[in-house]
N, C-alpha and C positions, 0 to 999 in steps of 0.2 A: 413329249410334246414338241411341236415345231416352234418356229419363231412367232407365229401368230397365236400360239396357245392351243391349237387344235390337237386332238388325240384320235387314234384309230381304234380305241377300245370299243367293242360292240359291233364293229364293222366286219363284213365277210369279204375276204380277199380272194379273187380268182374263183369264186363259187365253191371254195374248198376249205379255207382256213378262217375260223371265227376268232377274232382277237379277244383274248380274255382279260389280260392285264399288262401293264407296262413294267418291265424288269429294270430298265435303266435308260439313260440317255446322255447326250453330250451336245457339243456345238454343231456336229454334222448330221446326227441322226439319233434314232432311238431303237431299243430292242424290246420286243413284246413276246408274251407267251400266247400261243394260239392252239386251238384244238381242231382236229380234222373232223369234217362233218360226216364222213362215211366210215372212218376208222377210229377206234378208241386209242388215239395216240396224240400226244402233245408235241409241239415243235416250238422252236425259237425263230422269230422273224426279225431280221435286221433291216430297218427302213432308213433310206437316205432322204433328208428333207428336200422339198421341191426347190428351194432357193439354192441349196448346195448342188442339187442335180443339174441346175442351169449352167454350172461350170463344167465345160466339156472335159477338162482334165480330171476333176473329181468323179464324174460319172464313168469315165474310162477306167479309173482305178477300181471303182466299185464293181463294175462288170468283170474286170480281170480277176478280182478276188474270188468271185463266184466261179469263174471258169477254172482257175488254177486249183482251188480247194476241191472242187468236185472231181477234177481229173486225177488227183493224187490217190485217193482211195486207200488211205493207210489207217490202221486201227488207232493210232495215236495222233491223228489229225482230225479235227472236227468235220463231220459229214455234212455236205451241202446237198439238199434235196431238190430245190426249185429256185427259179429266178423269174420275176414278173414285175408288173407295174400296178400300183394302186389306182383307184378311180381318179384321184387328184393328180396323177402322173408321177407319184413318188416311186422310184424303183425299190424293190425289196428282195432279200435273200431268205429262203426258208432253210433252216439248219436244224440239226438234232438238238434237243433240249438237254443241257448239261446240268446236273445237280451236284453241288459241292462248292468249292471255293478255289481261288487262284493261289499260286505259289507266293505272291506278294503278301496276301493276308496271313498265310501260314508263317512266313518269316517275321512279320511284324508281331505276331502273337508268341511264337516259340523262340525266335532268335536262331542261333546255330543249330543245325540238325545233326542227328547221329550219322555216322559214316554209312551204316546200312541203308538208311532212308535216302541219303544223298546218292548212293550208287543206284538205287532203284529208280529215282526220279530222273537222274542224269541219263541213264541208259535208255529210257523211253523217249525222252526229248531227242537224244542223239539218233535213235532209230527213225523218228519222224523226219528229221533233217536229212538223214541219209536217203530216204525215199524221195524227198524234194530235190536234193542235189543230183540224184541220178537222172532226173528229168530236166536238169538245167535251171532250177528255180532256187533263188537265194531269198531267204526270208527278210533280212535287213532290219527287222524290228523285234528281235528276240529280247524278252525281258520277263521278270517273274509274273507280271500281270497278264501276259499272253500265254502262260502255262497254267491250264486248268486241271485241278486234281479232283477226280470223281471217285465215288465209292460204288462199285458194281459187283453184284453177286458175292458180297462179303469180302471182296478184295479192296484193299485200301490203296490210295495214291495211284489210280489209273489215270495216266496223263493224256490230255488232249491239247494239242498246239493249235491256237486260234490266230486270227487276224493276219491274213496274207495280203492286206490291202496295199502295202507299199513294196511288195516283193519285186524282185528283178528276174527277168527271164534271160538267161545267157544266150547270145546269138540271135535274139529277136530283132526283126527289122523295124518294128514299131517302137519308137523312142518316146516314152512317157516322162521319164526323169531327165531333166536337163543336165548338162555336163557339170555345172557349178552348183547344183541343188544340194541342199543339206537335208537328208532324210533319216528319220530314226528318233529314238529317245535319247536325250543328252547323256544320261548316266551310263548307257550301255552301247554307245557308239564306238566304232573303231576309229583310229586316228585318220584313216582316209575318209571316213564319213564326216568326222568333225571338221576337216579342212575342205569339205565340199568336192572331193575328187571322186565323183560318181562313176567315172569310167574305170577306176581301179577296184571297184567293189566286186568281190567274187566269193568263193566258198570260204576263204580265210577270214572274211568279214564275220560270217556266222561263227567261225571258230573263236574269234575274239569275244563275241557276245557270250558264247558258252563258257569261256574262261571266266568272264565277269560274273556270270550266274553261279558257277562252281565256287568261286572265291566267296561270294556272299552266302551261299548255303553252308559252307564250312566255318566261316568266321562270324556270320550274323551281320555283316556290314559290307557295303559295296567297296571295291578297291579305289574308286575315284569319287570323291565327294567334295562339295564346295558350297559356299554361301550363295553363289549366283551361277547361272549357266555359263557365262564367259570363263569364270574361274575353273569350273569343272572341265570345260573343253580344253583349256590350256593345260591342265594336268594330264588329260588323256593323250595329248599330242607330244608334250615335252617332258613329263615327269614319270618315273617308274612307280608302280604301285608299292605300298608298304609290304615288306616281307610277310608272307602268310603265317609263318611260324612265330613271327614277332607279335601278331595279333592273336593267334590261336596256337600256343606252344605244343599242344598235344597232337598236332598233325604230323604224320611221318614225312621225312625229308623227301622221299620219292614222289609223294603227291604234290609237295610244294614245287618240285621241278616241273611237273606237268602243267600246273596252273600258271606258273610264270612264263613258261614257253608259249602258252596260248595267248598271253597278254603282251607279247612283244610288239614294239611300235612298228617295225617293218613287217609287212606280210610275208616276206621271204624267210623270216626267222620263226614263223609260227608253224604249226602242223599243216601240211599241205592239204589234208582232207579230214573230214569228221571221223572216218573209220580209223585213221592212225591215232587220233586223239583218244578214241575209245580204247584202242589196244594199249596205248601208253598208260592210260589210267588203270586198265586191268592189270598190267604188269606191276604198277605201283601198289595196287590192292592185294596182289598175290602174296607180298611179304607180310600182310596183316591177316588175311583170311582167304583161303582158296574159294570159299563159298561166295564171298563178295565179288570176286573176279568173275565167277560163273554167272551170278545173277546179273551183273552189269553187261556182260557180253550177250547173254540170252535176251535181255530186255532191248538191247540195241540191234539184235539180229545179226551179230558179227560172229564169225566162226571162232571156235576156241583155239584153233591152230593158226589164226591169222598172224602173219609176221608184222613186226613193228618196223615201219620204214622211217627214213629220215636220219640224218647224222648229226643234228644240232639239238642240244638240250640246254635250256636256259634256266638258271636258278638265280633269282633276284636279278642283279645287273651283270652277272658273269656268264659267259658262254663257253662251253667246252665242246670241242670237236671230237666226236666219237668215230675216229678213223682207224684206231688200232684196238685189237682185242685186249681185254684186261683179265687178270686172274679172277675167277669166280670164288667167293667165299664158300665155306662149308654150308651144306643145306641147299645148294642150288641157287645161284644169284640170277636175277633178272637183268634185262637190258638197262632199266633205270637204276638198279643198284650198282651195276657196272659203271654207269655214268657218274653216280654219286661217289664211287670209289676213285674214279679218275679225277673227279673234282677235288677230293681230299688230297690226292697225289700232287695235283697241280699247286695246291696251297702249300704243301710241304716244300715243293721245289721253289716256290716263290720265297719262302722263308730262307732256304739255303742261299738263293741268289742275293737276298738282302744281306746276309752275313758276309758273303764274298765281296759285295760292294763296299761294306764297311771296312773290310780288311784292305781293299784297294785304296780307299780314302786315307787310311792310316799310313799305308806305304808311300803314297804320293806326298803326304804331309812331311814324312821323314826325309824323303828325297829333297823336297823344297827347302827344309831347314838346313840340310847339309850344303846345298848350293849357296844359300845365303852366307853361311859361315865361310865357305871357300872364297866367295867374292870379297869378304872383308879382309882375308889374309893376303890375297893376290889381286889387288884392284886393277892392275894393268892388264892382266890376262882376262879378267872378267869384262873389262871395258872393250878389249879387242874382240872377245867372243860376242858381246852384244852388238858391236858394230858390224861384224860379219854376218850375224844371223838377224835378218829383218824381223821386226815384231809382227806377229800374226794378228789380224783383226779379230775382235771378239765375235763370237757366233751371234747371229741375229736373234733377237728376242721375239718369239711368236706371241703376239697379242691375241688373247681369246676373242672370238667373234662375239659381238654384243648379242645378248639374248633377245629374241624377237618380242616385240611389244604385244602384250595380250590385247585382244579385241576390246573396243570400248562399247559402252552402252550409250546409245543416242536416244533423244526424246522425240516422239511423234505426238503432236498435240492437235486436237480437234476442238474448235470453238463454235458456238451457235451464234448466227447473225440473223436477226429478225425474229418474227413470230412464227408459230406453228411447229416448233421443234421441241415442245415440252415432252411429248411422248416418243421422241426419236431416240434411237440407240446406235451405238457404234461398236464394231467388232474389228479385231486385228488378228491375223493368223498367218503363219508362213505359207507361201504359195505351194499348194499341193499337200500341206500338212493337215493333220487331223485335230490338232489342238487349237482352240480358239479362245480369245479373251474378249468378252463383251462388257461394255460399260455404258452408262448414260452420259449424255452431253451436259457440260463440256467434259472432256476426258483426256488423259495422258497415258502413253504407253512407252515403256523402256524397251528398246530393241537392240539386239546385238549388231554391231557394225558389219556391213556387207551382206546382211540377210535380205532375201527377197520376200516381201510380205504383200498381203492383200488387205486393204483398208475398205471396210464396207459400212455404209450408212443406210439405215432402214427406218421407215416410219409406216407402221401398218403393213400393207402389202407393197408399198413402194420401197425400192432400194436402189442404191447406186454404189459402185465400188471402183477402186483404183489400185493398180499393182505397181510397185516400184521397188528399187533396191535402196536400202537405207545406207547412205554414205555420209549424211550430215543430218543435223536436227531439222525436222520438217514441221510446218504448221499449216493446217487446213481450216477452211471456213465452211460451215454447213449452212445452207439456206433452203427455204421452202417458199417458192414463188410460183404462182399460176398452177398450183397443185402439182408441182414437180420438185423433186429433191435435187439439189445441186451440191456438189462437193468440189470446191476450188481451193487451190493452194494460196495461202495468205502470206503477207510479209511477216517477218519475225516481230514479235511484240516489242514495240519501242519502250525504252526505259526512260521515263520522264525524269528530267533533272529537278532536284530539290530546289525550290525557290529560296533565295537568300533573304533573311529578314532585313527590312530597311533600317538604316541607321537612324537613331532618334535625333531629330533636329529641334533645337530650342526655338520656340515660337517667339518672334520679335513683337513687342507690344506695339500695336498700331495707335497712332495719335488720334484723339477724338475728332471726328468731323465737326466743323462749325455748323451750328444749326441756326439758320436765319429766322428771325422773329416774324411770325405771321402777322400781317396787318389786320387790325380789328375792323370789321365791316361797320360803316356808319349807320347810326340808328335812323330808321326811317321816320321822317316827319309826317305828321298827319296832314292830309290835304285841307286847305282852307275852303270853307263852304262858300260857294258862289251865290250871290243874291238872286232870287228868281226874277226873271224878266217880266215886267208888267204886261199883261195881255191887253190889247185895245178892246174896248167894249164893242160888242156887236151892235150894229144899228138896228133899231126896232123895225120889225116888219110893218109895212103900211097896212092899215085896216081896210078891209073891203068897204065898198061904198054902202052907206046906210047904217054902218055900225060905229059905235063910239069907241074911240081909241082908249085903250086901258092905260092908266097912268103907270109910268115906269117906276123903278125903285128910286128911293130917295138917295141922293148923293151926299157924301160926307165931305167936309172941307178938309183942309190940311191938318186941322187940329182935332179932327174926329167929331166935329159938330155937324150934324146934319143940316142941309139947306132946306129951306121952306120956300 
């Protein structure tokens, strides 16, 4: 499925291939099983997600993988049939459908493999690389997961080498890999890949990866392991691998010489070609079984009479120059057995030199003691001798160069600011790399110092990305405004200072405030009733003419006695 959860199952691609089911997927694409509409045959379809295809560098690598793989045409390299685009614009590659499992799963289940099975698998992988190297193509990502083991026509362990996505074409004018880019899988990188020296990658880079796989098939464990990627890369660049016979004592010494020469730090000390490594391993197997040597050379497509070139054979950390012929033991010694014999001769010579050095030390100590005794008996002569002979300065002491500091892990942090980012996700992956780490906001990533990475923020079908080289801790702020995703660099998170608790201060008792007495309001006095004013009597109206006047009311005197 893609980032938006869509799947191609049930669709018909190119009017030819019906997608039946999904076989697997990752951060960059998915692999499906499809059936041909007109032929009774099934294929594998590798699809690149549209958002990844929008990156021109990723699309160019995908197209180059299809072109390179289809041009090789080797029985031990996966066959590419077609290249096209889906209706949504996603590019896809149609390949043969492989049934079986990869070498990584076999090693996890079985551990160390028998020598016969190792010779069969190694020979087929070497034959595929020989065909690629003849056309100037370097794989650059050899590892057990890219070696697929099929069962065909009753034959076990039929090898198919896959994934030429980050391969390098020698002499090509189109430069897809930058000079300081780090390409490959950490546990199987060569020292020049681990240090980002892309211009120095050549055939000997694949030789180093084949030596790593051969070490793991024989011992059941990789030669370089660590708890983190920086630790692993530091061991690849600066530390030799553990001796193979120390991990697996039953391995012949001649095979150990071949493996450790392929794992040399300097490309000049490794086998100059894959053919010479195959011939050297065949010489080492000849001492165990002539049939193993024949099966190895026939699987690799190398002639049985091919001479072994090169004059340097490395065993562990010691190198022996094969410049003089040595006596062959009975039964016919091989070139590697001669090298082992010369290595033993050198060790014996070193032991003799040690005894000679000890004898010289004893002799010098005796001479010094005699000189001291002579100076005590004749002090004037000794003094004169000392005055005539000036003292020689002591030899300078060479201080060893400090070991280079291993690369650090730096923190890249993305925080969400504002609303609308609940369904947003964040991904971080090396620029041009296939591995991707996706997380929900807010998120943190630990990245190796000096690595060029791409940080991508997505919400539904909207996405925004930034590419930068990690040289210090970075912090980004994700925002969603006006239906647009924004990814801006934010200031480092400030560390708030812890507030100090206030010192307890004893409260001083306050004097009571004087309270003034409130004056009592005077009681209201009832108003005195005023005597009513006497109204003057109204004069009687005059009677009209001819009528008798009516008598008025009788008046009372001051004592209430009516008047008559």
